[in-house]
N, C-alpha and C positions, 0 to 999 in steps of 0.2 A: 652338664652331661657331655662327655667327649664324643668325638665323631664315631667311634666304634659303637657306643651306646645308641646313638641316633640311628645308625644303620640297622640295629637290631629291632627297632620299633616297628610294630606291624599292627594293622587295624584288626579289631575283634568285633566291630559293630558300632553303630551310631544311632542316635536318637534325636529327630529334628527338634519369669519376673516373679511417757517414758518410764513407764513402769511396767515391770513384768508381773503378771499374775499367774500363780501356779496352782495346779490341782492337788499338789502333795505338800503337806505342811512341812515335811522334812526338807524339801527343796528350799524353803524360805531361809532357813539358817545357813544353807550352803551357798546360796547366791549372795546373801547380805541384804540388809534392810534398805539400802539406798537403791537397789536395782529390782526389788521384788516385793509384792504384797500378796498375802495369802488368799483366797477364794478356795627255714630259714634256709632254705636251699637256694642255689643260684639258678638263673634261667633268663630267657629272653625278656625284653620289655615289650609287652603287647599293649596297645592303646586304642581307645575310642574317644573321639571328641566331637562336640557339636556346639553350635551357638545359634542364637536367633534373637529376633525382636518379638516382644509380646505387646501388641498394641491393644488398648482397651477399646471395646466396641461400646460407645456411649449412646444411650437412649435417653432422651430428655424425660425427666420425671416431674412430679408435682412437688410443691413444698415452698415454703418461704423461709427467709433467713431469720434466725432467732437473735434478737438484740440483747445486749447486756448493758447495764448502766455504768456510769462513771462520771468524773468531772474534770474540768481542765484547771489550770492554775488560778483562774479567776472565780472558781466556784461554780461555773456554768456546767450544767449537766450535758454529758456527751452520750451518744449512742454508738456502741462498738458492736460491730457485727461479728459473730463467731464464724470461724472458717473451718470447713471440713478439709482435713489434710488430703483426702482423696482427690480434691479438685486439681492438684498438680500432677497426679499420677496418670498421665495419658498413656503410659505403657512402661514396661521395663525391658531390659535386655539381659541376656543370660549366656553362659557358656559352661561347658563341662569337659573334663578329661578323665578317663578311667583306664589305668594301665595295670598289667599283671605284675610288673616290677620284678622282684627277685623270687617270687613264688613260682612253683611249677604249674599251678592251675589258677585260672581266673575265677574267683568266687564272689566278686563284687557285682552289683547291678545298680543302674541309675534310672530314675524316672523323672522326666520333665513334661508336665501336662499343662500347657497354657490354657487358661479358661476352663478348668475342669468343672467349674460351675459358674453361673452368672447370677448375681444378686445385687440389690441396692445396698449401699453402705449401711443404711439403717437396718436392713434385714440381716446382714452378716453380723452386726452388733459391734459395739465399741466405737461408734462414729464420734468424731470429735465435735461435731455440730449437728446433732439430730434436729430435724425440721428444716435444715437449710436446703437450698435447691440442689446442691451437689450430692447431698445425702440421699436424695430420692432418685438418683440416676443409676440405671442398671449398668454394671460393669463386671468384668470377669474376675474371678478369684483363681489364682494360679497355684500350682502344686509342684513341689520339688522334693524328691526323695532319694536317699542313698541307703542301700541295703548291702551289708557286709556278711556274706555267707561263711559258714564253717562246717567242715565235714563233707562239703560238696556245694555246688552252685545252685541246686534245684530250688531251694526255698527262697533264696535271694532273687532269682529270676521270676519266680511266681509272685513274690511280693511286688516287684517292679511292674508287673502286668496287672495286678489285681487290687492292691490296697487302695489306690485312689478311687477305684470304682465302688468298693464297699463302703468307704468313708462317705462318698457322695450319696449313696443310697441310704445310709443310716442318718445322714443329716436331713434328708428329705422327709424322713419319718418323724422328725422332731416337731415341736411347736414353733410358733413364729414370734420373733421380737420379744420386747420386754426385758426385764432384768435377768431373765434366764438364758440369755444368749451364750454366756460362757458355758453353762451346764449343757446346752445343746451341742456345742462343739466337743466338749469333754466326752459326752456320751457317744457322739458319732465316731470319734477316734477310738475310744475304748471298745465299743461294739465292733467297729470295723477291724481292728487288730485281732479281736477274738474270733471273728468270722474267718479271717484269713488263716489263722492258726488252725481252726477246725477243718477248713477245707484242705489244708496240707495233708491231714490224716484221712479225711473222708474220700478225697479224690486220689489218694495214693501218690501224691506229688513227690515224696521223698521218704527214705527210711527214717526211723525215729532218732537216729544219731545225727541227722542233718538239721541245721537251723540257720537263722540269720538275724542280725540286728535290723532295726528299722528306725531311721530318723527322717521325718517328713516335716515340711513347712508349707503352710497355706498363706498366701499373701493377698490381702485385700487392700482397698484404698486406705483404710485407717488402722488395720491390724496386721500383725505378723503372728500367726498361730502355729506353734511348734509342738510336735508329738514325738516322743523319743522312747525307744525300747532297746536298751543295749549300750554299747560304748562308742558308737559313732556320735558325731557332734555337729551342732549348728551354732554359729555366732553371728552377731550383727556388728558391723562397723558403723558407728554413729559419731560424727565429728572426729574427735581425737581419741574416742574410747572404743574398746572392743567389749561388747556386751554379750555375756553368755545367754543363749536361748535354751540350752539344754544342759544337763549335768550327767556325766557318764554313770551308767549302772555297773559299778565294780563290786565284786564280792566283799571287799574289805571296806566299802562305804558303810559308815556306822549304822544307818537305818537298814541297809540291805543285809549286812551281817546279822543284825538282830532278827530280821525276818527269816533268814535261812536257818539260823540256829534254832529259832523258835519252832520251826517245822521239823526239827530233828536232823537237819543237814549239817555239813561241815565245810569250812573253808580252809583249804590246805595251801601252804606256800610252796608251789612247785613251779619254778620259773615265773614267779609272781603269784598273787592271790588267785586261787581258782576254786570253783565249786567242786568239792570232792577231788581236787587236784586235776580237774579236767578243763572246765570252761572258765575263761578269764573275764566273763561278764555274768551278771546276775539276772538279766532279763533278755528274752529273745523270742522270736517266732519259731516254732518247731521245737526240737530238742525234747520230745515227749519222754525220753528215758530218764530225764532229770526233773520231772515234776514231783512234788510241788515247789521245788527250790528254784527252778528256772521258770519264770512266768512271762506271758505275752502281754502284760498290762503296761500301757504307756503312761508317762507323765506328760501332761499338757500344760504349756505356758502361753501367756498372752502378752504381747508387747505392742503398745500403742505406737504407731508410726509418727515420725516427725520430719520436718524439712531438713534436719541434719543427717538423716539416714544416708549412708553411702552405699553399702552393699551387704548382701548376705553371703555367708560361706557355709556350705553344708558338705561334710566330708566324712570318709571312713577313717578308721584309726591308723591307716597307713600314713596319713598326714600328721595326725595328732600325736603319734608315738615319738615323732622326732622334732616336732615344733609345738610350742605353747600357743594358746589362743591369742595372747598378746603379740607374739612374734608374727603369727599369720596375719593378724589384723593390721599390723604396721606395714608389712610388705604389701598387702592388698591395697591399702589406702594410697600409698605412694605410687605404686604402679598404675592403679586405676586412674588417678588424676593425671599422670603423665600420658597415658594412652588416650584419655579424653582430649587432651590438648593436641595430640598428634592427629586425631580424627578431624578436629576443627581446622587444622592447617593442611589437610589432605595428605599427611605423611603416612597414614596407615589406613588400611581397609578392614582389618580384623577388628571385630567388636572388642571394646576394652575388657568386658567380662571374660571373654574367651582367652585373651592374652594373660589375664591374671590366673585363670584356672590352669592354663598350660605351664606358667611359670612356677606356681606353687607345687604342682605335681612333679615337675623336674627338680625343684629345689629339695623336696622330700626325698626323692630318689638319690640325689647327690649327698644328702645327709645320712645315707645308708639305711633308709627304711627297708625292712625285710618283708613287708606285706604288700598286697595289692593296694593301689592308691587311687581313690576316686574323689574328685573335687567338683562341686557345682559352685559357681559364682553368679550372683544375681545383682546386677547394677540397678539400684533403686532410684537413681536420678533420671528424670525424664529427659528425652532428647532436647525438648524445648529449653529446659533449664541448662543443659550443657551449653547451648548456643548463647543463652543470656549471660552465662558466667564468663565466657571467653572474651 
């Protein structure tokens, strides 16, 4: 971005952390079997950014480590202790940037809610070592959300203030533990999105022509749980790979097209595939005038955490319209590692995640993105591991 662009930047507000399982069978074929298993006007640049540390509040719990058997080269039996991935997650750091870009109005909204609930890893579900000591420790589950409004900003702002609350409430209504932990999260997100959608109407939040995407990620010690409705997106940088956590709800996506046409709707190519030539997404909160073709039903995926996890990137399509997931992941990995080294040598005071969010936002703008651009970056490496690695 040149100096004139930087001078135009102004604050619009700020806000102070290996297999995917999906709730939708159609998503399985789109992700691929190796990553998933089933269950344009110009204007000023306005920006908001924030960063922070999310430290886990650890409360000692009960439990013993679960041994597994094996043998050494001499045939002697060995006892191998299973390890809970959450044991290394003493906290995460995060940063986000949200700019108006070349649009005349800001319709994006961002939510970062550290510790939106606190549970043991076993209670959350998907623990890599159930019964271990670390699995019985109470620690926070963190919430990150990006909401891309259309027709106005009202629904996106409402979602940023409300969805994490209703999801937590719906989760608390569910049962505890067991093999049904995935279903509990699916129900919490599905019911939570539906409640938020109903409240938009019941409370007169916005006219029926206004709506918003919603992509949210809940991060626990052992799981990354993503819920998506619309064409915003979340990806995970893991080692040298960029792993998709969501898949865009586009009207010309094979399963979405079949659903829309099955309900008597039409997808018209008008500057891209659009429902009745209007909306360029097939799911959203709000947009009641396009029911039943536009629905507020999320797709939920589960990704087991590993020690190779680098960072999460959750962003609106202002980023994804001009950069592929792989391009974003490559840039994020390289810059994140460089910024971590700078922190260890006292060359930088800015959190690495914030630096990555700022850079990706600026890069999307320089690549001529015509939309609002909102990017959250969550550094999944604990501070302790940063220090050990240097």
